[in-house]
N, C-alpha and C positions, 0 to 999 in steps of 0.2 A: 746785703744793701744792693735792690732794687734798681738798673739802666733802660731805659726805654729804647727799644729799636729805630725812633724816631717818631715823624707819623706819617708811613706806611704800614703794609702790614710788617707780622713780628717774622723774625726768622724762625725758617721754617725747616727744622731737622728731621731725619730719616733717621728711626733709632728700634733691630732689631728687637722681637718682646721677650721675653721669658729674663731666661738674667743676665743677660748683657745690660737688659732696659734695668730692673736694677742694681746692675755695679755701676751702672753711666750716669747710674742719676744719685746717687751719692759721690760723684766725684764731678759733677756738671753744679750742685751743691758745693762740692769745697771751694769751688766756682765762684757764685752768688748767683749761679741756675737755677729757681727753683721748679724742678718736672713733679715731682710730685705726684701732680694728679695721673699722669700718664703708669701712673702705679697698679688703680683703682682697679679691684675686675671686673668694670664695664667690661662690653664688647664695644666700646665706641675708638674707634682709629684715630684719631684725632683730638689731640686734644690742648687748648689753651692756655698757656705758662708763663702766661707775664711774658717777658720776652722772647719767646721763644715757641712757637706751636708745635707739639710734632705729633709724629706718624709715626705710630707701631705698621711695622713693615716687617716684612719676613728676609731675612738674612738676604739673602740670596738677589735681594729684589732694592736694596736699599741703592747700591750703584748704576743702576737703571733708572730712580727714583733721582736720584741727588745728576750725571749726566745727564737725560732730558730736565734738568731747573725742575723739575717739581720738589726737592727742596734742593734749600741753598748747599749742604750739608747737610753727613749723611755719618754713623760708624758705622765700618763694615767690615769681616774679618778679614786678616791678609793671606786667605786660604779662597776664599771667592775675591777678594783682585786681584790674585795671581792669574786664578782661571780666567776669568771674565775681560782683563788688563781695557780696562775702560779710561777715557784723558782724561786725569781728573789730578788732582791735587791731593797728597798725604803729608799735611806737615808734623802730624802728632799719632804715636802710637799707644795709646791711649792704656798698656801695660794689661786688659780686661781680654778674661775669652781665653786666655790660651791655655794653649793645648798641641796638640801634635797630627799630620800629615803621617799615616803608615800603612806598611805595604807589610799584610798577612793573607797566613794560607792556613788549610786546618791543622792542626798539630804533630795527628797522628795518619798525614799523611803526604811527605814535603814537598813540593815542588824541588827536581833533576833540572837546576838551570843545564848544566852542561848534554844530556838526554835530547840538548836542542830539539825538544817537542814545541807542538804551535797551543802556544799558552789563552786561556782567557780569563780575564782582569775586570772584574765590578769598578765600577766610582759613581761614586756622584763629583767626578775630577775626572773630566774625559782631558781637556786637554792637557793637564797639571801630568797624570797617567802618561799622555803617550810623549809627551818629554822625555820625561822618569822612563821611559824603557826603549827611545831609543837610547840616551846616556847610557847607560845600560846593552847597551845594544841586544835587547830581548825582540824577538820578537813576537805579539802579543795579537787579537782582540781585542777591544777594549768596547764594552756594555756596559751605558750606563743606565744606575740604576738611580731612582728619586728617593730611596729609604729602605729600611734595614738591609743592609750593602751587607750582614755578618750570612745573612740566607743564601747568597750565592752559591758559596762555599760547599755549606750544610745540601743544597741540593740539588748538586753538581751543576748547576746553570755554569759556574766558574770554577776556577783553578783557585786563585790571588785575587785578594781587593786588593783597592788603596782610602784606604774610609779615613777621619780623625780620632782622637783619644786624645783623650784628658787622662786617665791614669790605667787604660790598657783593659776591665773589668771586662766588659760587655765583651772584648774579643776575648778573652779567657776561659766563662761561665759559655760562649759559644764555643768551642774547644778549635780555636783562635789562637794562633802566636805567631809575633810579632815578626819580624825578616830584619828590615831593614825603615830608615825613616828619610819615609822626604825632605822635610821642613816643620821647621816654628813656629807653632802660630798668634797671634796675639788681633782686637781689636785696633785700625784705624779712624781718628779722623779724618775725611776725604770731602772735599771742595768742592763746588761744581767748578772750572774755572772760568764763567761767566759772574756769579754769584760772587765770587773776590775780588770782578774790577769792578758790578756797578754798584757794591753791600760791602761797600774797601773796611770802612769804617768800625761796625758791627760783626763782618766776618774774620775782621784782625781784635777787634775787642776777644770776640769770645777763643779764636786757638790763643789768644796771649794767656786769659785768665787761665780756661784748660790746664798748656802747660803750666804756672804754674805751680795750679793745686797738682798739677801731675813733680813738680821739682819738692812742691813740702810734704808729698807722702814718700819720698825715695832721701830725703836729706838724712845721719844721722840725729836722734833725738839727744838734744843736752843734757 
């Protein structure tokens, strides 16, 4: 069943590329929205999908696009939302992109926190990392990296890392061991507050239909 967003432009949805996009397309399909055109191999970043216009974004950029109104709604990981802390409405946990944010260190050179050494911790999430260290009463320099976080301890750049993992296999392959879990992560639907007011019908319908699709998925089979 197809719906029309009225005489104005389609509802704009920002979605991260990769696995999240594929999982989101399946969820949207159950809700009655066909965003299959966004799954193509082309380099296009804007896809017209009937009722919605899909923007293909980096995961870290989704909250920015939604916050500034370039997208009405978006799909963002709870890790990114916690790190950026923008004023967005988060009506649904979509249950996709599930993973964990963990603290890890070299398995053969564990850190002795009792030695009161001044640590260096590398992460893509400096704000979350600093808050975690403060809660634990650990003094450390926080080094922000954009990728290949596992390389930090291997090169002597840092003593520990804070990063996300699904199975922990990448950490193990690089000789790292998990020492703590900071948070569980999943992808959330986020909404621009102005869009929630100005496009209340379309946004509310999207939230309701996605919520219904999630409830159907979670309900036991007869």
